[in-house]
Backbone bond lengths (Angstrom), bond angles and torsions (degrees), N, CA, C in turn:
res aa  C-N    CA-C-N  psi(-1)  N-CA   C-N-CA  omega(-1)  CA-C   N-CA-C  phi
1 X - - - 1.449 - - 1.521 108.61 -
2 X 1.324 116.04 131.60 1.457 120.44 175.91 1.519 109.00 -141.13
3 X 1.331 114.43 166.24 1.459 120.87 179.26 1.525 108.55 -143.10
4 X 1.322 114.95 153.21 1.461 121.32 171.39 1.517 106.11 -107.83
5 X 1.340 115.60 119.72 1.458 120.91 -173.95 1.526 109.17 -126.14
6 X 1.326 115.84 148.34 1.461 121.88 179.00 1.521 108.49 -97.80
7 X 1.345 115.88 117.14 1.460 122.30 -179.12 1.527 107.73 -124.64
8 X 1.319 116.64 118.97 1.474 123.12 177.39 1.533 111.65 53.68
9 X 1.339 116.85 39.52 1.449 120.85 175.54 1.519 115.21 85.86
10 X 1.328 118.61 -1.32 1.455 121.67 178.37 1.521 110.04 -120.52
11 X 1.332 116.36 151.47 1.453 121.10 -179.32 1.527 110.21 -98.10
12 X 1.347 115.40 136.21 1.454 121.61 -179.91 1.514 109.53 -131.22
13 X 1.338 116.64 138.37 1.466 121.89 172.05 1.522 106.28 -90.36
14 X 1.335 117.31 119.71 1.457 121.44 -173.65 1.523 110.97 -124.88
15 X 1.333 114.73 151.97 1.452 123.42 173.74 1.516 107.87 -131.80
16 X 1.325 116.28 164.06 1.458 121.06 179.95 1.525 110.02 -63.31
17 X 1.342 116.49 140.44 1.468 125.65 179.93 1.520 113.74 65.81
18 X 1.328 118.51 17.97 1.454 122.33 176.69 1.524 109.39 -85.96
19 X 1.328 116.60 141.96 1.457 122.36 176.07 1.523 107.95 -108.87
20 X 1.349 116.80 131.75 1.450 119.57 179.64 1.519 111.22 -148.65
21 X 1.326 114.66 161.39 1.455 122.50 177.77 1.519 108.32 -102.78
22 X 1.338 116.45 126.26 1.457 122.24 179.88 1.525 108.33 -121.71
23 X 1.343 118.23 161.30 1.463 119.21 175.00 1.526 110.61 -56.19
24 X 1.304 116.61 154.80 1.467 123.12 -171.08 1.530 113.00 -49.64
25 X 1.341 114.52 126.63 1.459 123.23 175.19 1.522 106.41 -122.31
26 X 1.329 117.92 131.50 1.456 120.83 -178.30 1.519 111.00 -62.96
27 X 1.340 115.92 139.88 1.452 121.52 177.74 1.515 110.54 148.02
28 X 1.323 115.29 168.88 1.461 122.06 179.42 1.525 109.40 -110.85
29 X 1.324 116.03 169.67 1.458 121.05 177.32 1.524 110.06 -59.64
30 X 1.321 116.45 133.31 1.453 121.71 179.67 1.512 114.35 93.92
31 X 1.324 118.47 -11.70 1.469 120.87 178.47 1.527 110.05 -69.44
32 X 1.318 115.60 148.23 1.460 122.03 178.63 1.526 109.19 -97.29
33 X 1.313 116.25 140.54 1.461 122.93 178.00 1.517 108.97 -121.97
34 X 1.326 115.40 154.12 1.459 120.79 175.89 1.522 108.00 -138.29
35 X 1.331 116.67 123.84 1.453 122.30 -179.12 1.524 108.45 -107.90
36 X 1.327 116.38 118.07 1.463 121.31 -176.55 1.521 112.05 -95.02
37 X 1.324 118.18 -14.90 1.465 121.11 -177.12 1.536 110.13 -87.84
38 X 1.333 115.08 77.45 1.464 122.57 179.77 1.524 107.90 -96.92
39 X 1.327 116.44 127.22 1.458 121.33 -174.59 1.521 112.96 -96.28
40 X 1.343 117.00 -29.64 1.452 120.99 -176.91 1.519 108.90 -153.86
41 X 1.338 117.11 141.44 1.462 121.99 175.90 1.518 108.31 -133.78
42 X 1.346 116.16 129.80 1.458 122.05 174.59 1.520 107.54 -114.05
43 X 1.335 116.54 112.97 1.453 122.15 -179.05 1.522 108.70 -112.36
44 X 1.345 115.99 85.12 1.469 123.05 179.60 1.532 112.34 54.71
45 X 1.309 116.37 50.16 1.456 121.69 177.15 1.519 114.48 95.47
46 X 1.324 118.48 -15.81 1.457 122.30 177.04 1.520 108.42 -89.90
47 X 1.317 116.56 110.71 1.456 121.80 -173.00 1.520 110.61 -99.58
48 X 1.336 116.97 130.28 1.467 122.74 175.65 1.515 108.56 -121.28
49 X 1.329 116.38 128.84 1.453 121.69 -176.17 1.517 109.14 -132.91
50 X 1.341 116.03 145.39 1.454 121.14 170.47 1.510 114.56 88.26
51 X 1.324 115.38 -152.46 1.462 121.73 -172.33 1.523 113.51 -76.00
52 X 1.335 118.39 -6.11 1.468 120.73 179.59 1.527 112.20 -79.47
53 X 1.324 117.13 -7.02 1.468 121.41 -176.69 1.523 109.71 -80.08
54 X 1.304 116.17 127.97 1.466 122.05 174.77 1.523 108.55 -117.08
55 X 1.312 117.23 49.71 1.462 121.84 -175.67 1.523 110.31 -110.66
56 X 1.330 115.29 156.46 1.460 122.30 172.20 1.519 108.23 -133.04
57 X 1.316 115.38 151.14 1.457 121.74 177.52 1.518 107.05 -113.35
58 X 1.331 116.06 124.82 1.457 121.44 179.84 1.518 108.97 -104.17
59 X 1.333 115.88 137.64 1.457 121.17 -177.25 1.524 109.79 -141.06
60 X 1.324 114.50 165.89 1.460 121.84 178.24 1.521 108.41 -128.03
61 X 1.333 116.76 135.31 1.464 121.26 178.33 1.524 108.50 -77.39
62 X 1.340 116.14 126.26 1.456 121.08 177.51 1.522 111.50 -95.53
63 X 1.348 116.78 -40.32 1.463 119.10 -174.86 1.524 109.44 -166.54
64 X 1.324 116.12 156.49 1.463 123.35 171.14 1.532 105.92 -106.65
65 X 1.325 117.97 120.59 1.461 122.14 -174.39 1.524 110.29 -129.75
66 X 1.343 114.70 170.32 1.457 121.44 175.46 1.518 108.81 -118.23
67 X 1.328 116.00 147.73 1.461 121.44 178.48 1.517 110.74 -80.15
68 X 1.319 115.79 -174.71 1.460 121.48 178.48 1.522 110.27 -68.47
69 X 1.321 115.36 155.14 1.456 121.19 179.42 1.530 110.00 -71.06
70 X 1.329 115.81 131.90 1.459 122.46 177.75 1.520 107.19 -112.47
71 X 1.328 116.68 125.42 1.462 121.88 -177.50 1.529 109.31 -105.27
72 X 1.331 116.04 128.76 1.467 122.00 173.73 1.522 106.67 -111.31
73 X 1.322 117.20 114.61 1.457 122.33 -176.53 1.513 109.01 -118.26
74 X 1.350 116.35 124.75 1.461 122.12 178.48 1.517 108.49 -116.86
75 X 1.317 115.24 139.71 1.462 119.63 -179.13 1.525 109.49 -151.83
76 X 1.318 115.55 139.36 1.463 120.42 173.35 1.524 106.74 -115.05
77 X 1.295 115.65 120.17 1.460 119.38 -174.93 1.529 111.96 -66.45
78 X 1.291 114.98 146.88 1.469 125.72 178.40 1.525 113.71 63.46
79 X 1.321 119.68 8.60 1.459 121.82 -178.55 1.531 111.76 -112.10
80 X 1.319 117.25 -16.23 1.457 120.06 -177.86 1.526 112.76 81.24
81 X 1.321 116.68 12.77 1.463 120.51 -179.02 1.522 110.02 -94.31
82 X 1.325 115.07 120.28 1.462 121.59 175.67 1.516 108.21 -139.83
83 X 1.306 115.79 134.37 1.452 120.57 178.45 1.528 107.60 -138.29
84 X 1.324 115.69 126.30 1.462 120.91 -179.15 1.519 108.36 -121.87
85 X 1.335 114.95 127.38 1.458 121.27 -177.90 1.523 107.85 -137.25
86 X 1.317 116.97 136.24 1.458 120.35 178.97 1.515 110.89 -134.60
87 X 1.330 115.87 156.30 1.464 120.06 176.86 1.518 109.47 -153.27
88 X 1.328 115.59 160.74 1.462 122.93 175.40 1.526 107.51 -125.38
89 X 1.316 117.14 124.15 1.454 122.19 -178.38 1.523 110.21 -77.05
90 X 1.325 116.72 140.38 1.466 122.32 179.62 1.523 109.98 -88.25
91 X 1.330 116.03 133.92 1.458 123.04 178.49 1.518 109.77 -127.80
92 X 1.325 116.01 159.56 1.457 122.78 174.13 1.521 107.27 -118.77
93 X 1.324 116.07 127.80 1.464 121.37 177.43 1.522 107.67 -91.73
94 X 1.347 116.50 121.03 1.467 120.52 -177.75 1.529 110.13 -126.28
95 X 1.325 115.39 158.44 1.461 122.88 173.21 1.519 108.00 -121.05
96 X 1.317 117.22 128.00 1.463 122.08 178.93 1.526 107.52 -76.90
97 X 1.337 116.41 119.76 1.461 119.93 -177.87 1.516 113.25 -96.90
98 X 1.341 118.12 -28.20 1.457 119.12 -177.06 1.522 110.88 -163.83
99 X 1.327 115.31 145.73 1.469 121.91 170.97 1.525 105.55 -118.41
100 X 1.326 116.78 108.48 1.465 120.57 -174.36 1.521 109.98 -114.96
């Protein structure tokens, strides 16, 4: 059984007991989450799509983490212009506990 759920504006294919990194969701470690915006559910070959779905996906926050450092470097040759900017994107590590 799997579901396609919309989390923080992105779509994820999830299964029970799966661990994944999603864009930052407010909360602390151990908090429970519930996602009601389920787009597709496959229940052993029985496919449900669209507004007929009355399913929710329950998850638990495991950790708040940061991604790898991304460097944006701008330079104009022969002008002496150099600009270096870096950032790390925030992610939330969650475990899917149930698809109901």
